[in-house]
Short mmCIF file of the C-alpha atoms (twelve columns), coordinates in Angstrom:
data_MODEL
# 
_entry.id   MODEL 
# 
loop_
_atom_site.group_PDB 
_atom_site.id 
_atom_site.type_symbol 
_atom_site.label_atom_id 
_atom_site.label_alt_id 
_atom_site.label_comp_id 
_atom_site.label_asym_id 
_atom_site.label_seq_id 
_atom_site.Cartn_x 
_atom_site.Cartn_y 
_atom_site.Cartn_z 
_atom_site.pdbx_PDB_model_num 
ATOM 1   C CA . UNK A 1   0.014   0.314  -0.248  1 
ATOM 2   C CA . UNK A 2   2.666   2.387  0.932   1 
ATOM 3   C CA . UNK A 3   4.777   1.780  -2.036  1 
ATOM 4   C CA . UNK A 4   1.657   2.212  -4.236  1 
ATOM 5   C CA . UNK A 5   1.249   5.531  -2.240  1 
ATOM 6   C CA . UNK A 6   4.872   6.511  -3.061  1 
ATOM 7   C CA . UNK A 7   4.319   5.781  -6.854  1 
ATOM 8   C CA . UNK A 8   1.929   7.467  -7.694  1 
ATOM 9   C CA . UNK A 9   2.927   11.099 -5.463  1 
ATOM 10  C CA . UNK A 10  6.299   10.197 -7.814  1 
ATOM 11  C CA . UNK A 11  4.180   10.692 -10.442 1 
ATOM 12  C CA . UNK A 12  2.710   14.236 -9.309  1 
ATOM 13  C CA . UNK A 13  4.328   17.744 -11.323 1 
ATOM 14  C CA . UNK A 14  5.425   19.948 -8.886  1 
ATOM 15  C CA . UNK A 15  2.770   22.447 -10.509 1 
ATOM 16  C CA . UNK A 16  0.974   21.159 -8.551  1 
ATOM 17  C CA . UNK A 17  1.905   21.510 -5.114  1 
ATOM 18  C CA . UNK A 18  2.705   25.836 -6.210  1 
ATOM 19  C CA . UNK A 19  -0.673  25.636 -7.534  1 
ATOM 20  C CA . UNK A 20  -2.176  24.541 -4.330  1 
ATOM 21  C CA . UNK A 21  -0.372  26.134 -2.356  1 
ATOM 22  C CA . UNK A 22  -1.240  29.209 -3.469  1 
ATOM 23  C CA . UNK A 23  -4.822  28.787 -3.713  1 
ATOM 24  C CA . UNK A 24  -4.790  30.259 0.240   1 
ATOM 25  C CA . UNK A 25  -3.821  33.406 -1.467  1 
ATOM 26  C CA . UNK A 26  -6.297  33.442 -3.923  1 
ATOM 27  C CA . UNK A 27  -8.872  32.982 -1.000  1 
ATOM 28  C CA . UNK A 28  -7.283  35.832 0.533   1 
ATOM 29  C CA . UNK A 29  -6.963  38.030 -2.822  1 
ATOM 30  C CA . UNK A 30  -11.176 37.075 -3.012  1 
ATOM 31  C CA . UNK A 31  -11.919 37.597 0.746   1 
ATOM 32  C CA . UNK A 32  -10.209 40.982 -0.497  1 
ATOM 33  C CA . UNK A 33  -11.827 42.140 -2.511  1 
ATOM 34  C CA . UNK A 34  -15.479 41.815 -1.668  1 
ATOM 35  C CA . UNK A 35  -14.614 43.166 1.677   1 
ATOM 36  C CA . UNK A 36  -15.182 40.335 3.593   1 
ATOM 37  C CA . UNK A 37  -12.206 40.991 6.517   1 
ATOM 38  C CA . UNK A 38  -14.462 43.191 8.279   1 
ATOM 39  C CA . UNK A 39  -13.533 47.735 8.537   1 
ATOM 40  C CA . UNK A 40  -9.663  46.700 9.620   1 
ATOM 41  C CA . UNK A 41  -8.564  44.506 7.167   1 
ATOM 42  C CA . UNK A 42  -4.834  44.938 7.222   1 
ATOM 43  C CA . UNK A 43  -4.383  42.901 10.140  1 
ATOM 44  C CA . UNK A 44  -5.923  40.414 8.825   1 
ATOM 45  C CA . UNK A 45  -4.263  40.468 5.635   1 
ATOM 46  C CA . UNK A 46  -1.381  40.325 7.669   1 
ATOM 47  C CA . UNK A 47  -2.462  37.610 9.681   1 
ATOM 48  C CA . UNK A 48  -3.460  35.130 7.121   1 
ATOM 49  C CA . UNK A 49  -0.308  35.697 5.574   1 
ATOM 50  C CA . UNK A 50  1.768   34.962 8.413   1 
ATOM 51  C CA . UNK A 51  0.035   32.229 9.559   1 
ATOM 52  C CA . UNK A 52  0.271   30.492 5.898   1 
ATOM 53  C CA . UNK A 53  3.755   30.723 5.495   1 
ATOM 54  C CA . UNK A 54  4.172   29.141 9.164   1 
ATOM 55  C CA . UNK A 55  1.581   26.329 8.319   1 
ATOM 56  C CA . UNK A 56  3.906   25.629 5.400   1 
ATOM 57  C CA . UNK A 57  7.209   25.949 7.522   1 
ATOM 58  C CA . UNK A 58  5.760   23.279 9.825   1 
ATOM 59  C CA . UNK A 59  4.656   21.090 7.291   1 
ATOM 60  C CA . UNK A 60  8.470   21.726 5.667   1 
ATOM 61  C CA . UNK A 61  10.006  20.519 8.447   1 
ATOM 62  C CA . UNK A 62  7.633   17.665 8.890   1 
ATOM 63  C CA . UNK A 63  8.349   15.768 5.752   1 
ATOM 64  C CA . UNK A 64  10.779  13.780 7.035   1 
ATOM 65  C CA . UNK A 65  9.213   12.792 9.789   1 
ATOM 66  C CA . UNK A 66  7.100   11.568 8.217   1 
ATOM 67  C CA . UNK A 67  8.753   9.687  6.406   1 
ATOM 68  C CA . UNK A 68  10.386  7.583  8.898   1 
ATOM 69  C CA . UNK A 69  7.032   6.883  10.600  1 
ATOM 70  C CA . UNK A 70  4.193   6.196  8.158   1 
ATOM 71  C CA . UNK A 71  6.633   5.067  4.828   1 
ATOM 72  C CA . UNK A 72  5.891   7.076  2.809   1 
ATOM 73  C CA . UNK A 73  7.773   9.957  0.342   1 
ATOM 74  C CA . UNK A 74  6.578   13.944 0.339   1 
ATOM 75  C CA . UNK A 75  10.834  14.961 -0.114  1 
ATOM 76  C CA . UNK A 76  10.553  15.266 -3.349  1 
ATOM 77  C CA . UNK A 77  7.790   18.244 -2.448  1 
ATOM 78  C CA . UNK A 78  10.189  19.595 0.714   1 
ATOM 79  C CA . UNK A 79  11.455  22.188 -1.734  1 
ATOM 80  C CA . UNK A 80  8.677   24.132 -3.285  1 
ATOM 81  C CA . UNK A 81  7.175   23.854 0.094   1 
ATOM 82  C CA . UNK A 82  9.555   25.982 1.414   1 
ATOM 83  C CA . UNK A 83  9.699   28.615 -1.075  1 
ATOM 84  C CA . UNK A 84  6.057   28.469 -1.087  1 
ATOM 85  C CA . UNK A 85  6.628   29.524 2.952   1 
ATOM 86  C CA . UNK A 86  9.123   32.185 1.672   1 
ATOM 87  C CA . UNK A 87  6.694   33.764 -0.508  1 
ATOM 88  C CA . UNK A 88  3.913   34.267 2.466   1 
ATOM 89  C CA . UNK A 89  6.600   35.538 4.256   1 
ATOM 90  C CA . UNK A 90  7.984   37.801 2.219   1 
ATOM 91  C CA . UNK A 91  4.100   38.812 1.647   1 
ATOM 92  C CA . UNK A 92  3.487   38.806 4.826   1 
ATOM 93  C CA . UNK A 93  6.811   41.041 5.866   1 
ATOM 94  C CA . UNK A 94  5.525   43.395 3.406   1 
ATOM 95  C CA . UNK A 95  2.404   44.080 4.629   1 
ATOM 96  C CA . UNK A 96  3.775   45.028 7.616   1 
ATOM 97  C CA . UNK A 97  5.991   47.370 5.763   1 
ATOM 98  C CA . UNK A 98  3.327   48.871 2.969   1 
ATOM 99  C CA . UNK A 99  0.281   48.651 4.412   1 
ATOM 100 C CA . UNK A 100 0.699   48.439 8.443   1 
ATOM 101 C CA . UNK A 101 4.103   50.577 8.876   1 
ATOM 102 C CA . UNK A 102 3.666   52.713 5.893   1 
ATOM 103 C CA . UNK A 103 7.324   52.896 4.766   1 
ATOM 104 C CA . UNK A 104 8.235   54.364 7.968   1 
ATOM 105 C CA . UNK A 105 11.535  52.927 8.017   1 
ATOM 106 C CA . UNK A 106 12.890  54.292 11.615  1 
ATOM 107 C CA . UNK A 107 10.210  53.649 13.296  1 
ATOM 108 C CA . UNK A 108 10.017  50.039 11.918  1 
ATOM 109 C CA . UNK A 109 13.476  49.793 12.846  1 
ATOM 110 C CA . UNK A 110 12.394  50.643 16.387  1 
ATOM 111 C CA . UNK A 111 9.455   48.850 16.474  1 
ATOM 112 C CA . UNK A 112 11.762  45.577 15.446  1 
ATOM 113 C CA . UNK A 113 14.468  46.224 18.003  1 
ATOM 114 C CA . UNK A 114 12.229  47.153 21.420  1 
ATOM 115 C CA . UNK A 115 9.245   44.290 20.559  1 
ATOM 116 C CA . UNK A 116 10.399  40.529 20.853  1 
ATOM 117 C CA . UNK A 117 7.768   39.440 18.219  1 
ATOM 118 C CA . UNK A 118 8.626   41.708 16.154  1 
ATOM 119 C CA . UNK A 119 12.943  40.987 16.650  1 
ATOM 120 C CA . UNK A 120 12.151  36.616 16.178  1 
ATOM 121 C CA . UNK A 121 10.604  37.188 13.920  1 
ATOM 122 C CA . UNK A 122 12.861  39.607 11.581  1 
ATOM 123 C CA . UNK A 123 15.572  36.830 12.579  1 
ATOM 124 C CA . UNK A 124 13.622  34.086 11.618  1 
ATOM 125 C CA . UNK A 125 13.588  35.600 7.720   1 
ATOM 126 C CA . UNK A 126 17.402  36.643 8.137   1 
ATOM 127 C CA . UNK A 127 18.076  33.177 8.830   1 
ATOM 128 C CA . UNK A 128 15.404  31.470 5.863   1 
ATOM 129 C CA . UNK A 129 16.549  34.178 3.560   1 
ATOM 130 C CA . UNK A 130 19.649  32.389 2.022   1 
ATOM 131 C CA . UNK A 131 17.956  29.609 2.179   1 
ATOM 132 C CA . UNK A 132 15.459  30.505 -0.145  1 
ATOM 133 C CA . UNK A 133 18.165  32.289 -2.035  1 
ATOM 134 C CA . UNK A 134 20.821  28.508 -2.331  1 
ATOM 135 C CA . UNK A 135 17.085  26.265 -2.912  1 
ATOM 136 C CA . UNK A 136 18.384  25.371 -6.774  1 
ATOM 137 C CA . UNK A 137 20.283  22.534 -8.359  1 
ATOM 138 C CA . UNK A 138 23.054  25.847 -9.316  1 
ATOM 139 C CA . UNK A 139 23.720  26.268 -5.968  1 
ATOM 140 C CA . UNK A 140 24.617  23.018 -4.481  1 
ATOM 141 C CA . UNK A 141 26.722  22.486 -7.058  1 
ATOM 142 C CA . UNK A 142 28.827  25.893 -6.132  1 
ATOM 143 C CA . UNK A 143 28.507  25.391 -2.433  1 
ATOM 144 C CA . UNK A 144 29.085  21.788 -2.958  1 
ATOM 145 C CA . UNK A 145 26.316  18.752 -1.067  1 
ATOM 146 C CA . UNK A 146 27.806  18.745 2.165   1 
ATOM 147 C CA . UNK A 147 28.183  23.171 2.369   1 
ATOM 148 C CA . UNK A 148 25.329  23.238 1.485   1 
ATOM 149 C CA . UNK A 149 23.182  20.551 3.963   1 
ATOM 150 C CA . UNK A 150 24.786  22.461 6.572   1 
ATOM 151 C CA . UNK A 151 23.866  25.828 5.204   1 
ATOM 152 C CA . UNK A 152 20.052  24.555 5.451   1 
ATOM 153 C CA . UNK A 153 20.196  23.338 8.679   1 
ATOM 154 C CA . UNK A 154 19.615  27.022 10.032  1 
ATOM 155 C CA . UNK A 155 16.107  25.913 8.978   1 
ATOM 156 C CA . UNK A 156 15.626  24.152 12.672  1 
ATOM 157 C CA . UNK A 157 17.090  27.312 14.090  1 
ATOM 158 C CA . UNK A 158 14.115  29.638 12.069  1 
ATOM 159 C CA . UNK A 159 11.466  27.466 12.858  1 
ATOM 160 C CA . UNK A 160 11.188  27.267 16.176  1 
ATOM 161 C CA . UNK A 161 12.216  31.372 16.120  1 
ATOM 162 C CA . UNK A 162 8.672   31.648 14.049  1 
ATOM 163 C CA . UNK A 163 6.876   29.542 16.593  1 
ATOM 164 C CA . UNK A 164 8.283   31.939 19.192  1 
ATOM 165 C CA . UNK A 165 6.597   34.829 16.795  1 
ATOM 166 C CA . UNK A 166 3.334   33.376 16.243  1 
ATOM 167 C CA . UNK A 167 3.377   33.023 20.523  1 
ATOM 168 C CA . UNK A 168 4.379   36.186 21.627  1 
ATOM 169 C CA . UNK A 169 2.478   38.076 18.651  1 
ATOM 170 C CA . UNK A 170 -0.963  37.444 20.108  1 
ATOM 171 C CA . UNK A 171 0.634   38.658 23.989  1 
ATOM 172 C CA . UNK A 172 -1.031  35.778 24.924  1 
ATOM 173 C CA . UNK A 173 -0.424  32.387 25.584  1 
ATOM 174 C CA . UNK A 174 -2.992  31.031 23.346  1 
ATOM 175 C CA . UNK A 175 -3.717  27.176 22.633  1 
ATOM 176 C CA . UNK A 176 -3.078  27.291 19.656  1 
ATOM 177 C CA . UNK A 177 0.208   28.757 18.478  1 
ATOM 178 C CA . UNK A 178 0.874   27.028 21.596  1 
ATOM 179 C CA . UNK A 179 0.511   23.659 20.174  1 
ATOM 180 C CA . UNK A 180 1.981   24.841 17.382  1 
ATOM 181 C CA . UNK A 181 5.435   24.878 19.095  1 
ATOM 182 C CA . UNK A 182 5.298   21.925 20.751  1 
ATOM 183 C CA . UNK A 183 4.328   20.240 17.186  1 
ATOM 184 C CA . UNK A 184 7.803   21.913 16.452  1 
ATOM 185 C CA . UNK A 185 9.298   20.973 19.440  1 
ATOM 186 C CA . UNK A 186 8.034   17.256 19.013  1 
ATOM 187 C CA . UNK A 187 9.219   17.507 15.272  1 
ATOM 188 C CA . UNK A 188 12.894  18.838 16.069  1 
ATOM 189 C CA . UNK A 189 12.987  15.896 18.883  1 
ATOM 190 C CA . UNK A 190 12.478  13.206 16.282  1 
ATOM 191 C CA . UNK A 191 15.041  14.798 14.804  1 
ATOM 192 C CA . UNK A 192 17.733  14.845 17.076  1 
ATOM 193 C CA . UNK A 193 16.718  11.204 18.389  1 
ATOM 194 C CA . UNK A 194 17.123  9.828  14.789  1 
ATOM 195 C CA . UNK A 195 20.299  11.253 14.584  1 
ATOM 196 C CA . UNK A 196 21.399  9.799  18.113  1 
ATOM 197 C CA . UNK A 197 20.676  6.892  16.458  1 
ATOM 198 C CA . UNK A 198 22.449  6.865  13.507  1 
# 
């Protein structure tokens, strides 16, 4: 059964993943144009983009543990999932920079330095930026497979930071972001356990 499922997954073209990954953006655009985001749509736009980015980040982190536990391989989709996550991160930041802060760069810099949720959010973005830039075969050849793999281990730091950003942005210990943070820690523990066993 698992082998048949893996054979089926191997036949799915990557553009299908991209189309599915862009559906949340299409729904957001629909809701924005239809006026379904309330009287103050900017925070909702920001938060929906941020949550979507976060879900894809955690999904990408979970692809290898899912393979270990189930035998089902989604590895060939991992790069696309990571790039989709980064796209939503860029849109999330752009919404904050342009719609929320109105390009007031000095105020943004002060906020990033004094608000912990912004500080860790920007730190996560800074860690993910080189990963997105090097998510291509040419970068693997240029850096060498080992150096490229070591660089992309930054994701193990970036995703927990994104989880803290999600937790702190609510200003309260809400159950949903706490649950997601627990999932991230579980996925990282599974990786650590497997590495020690190996």
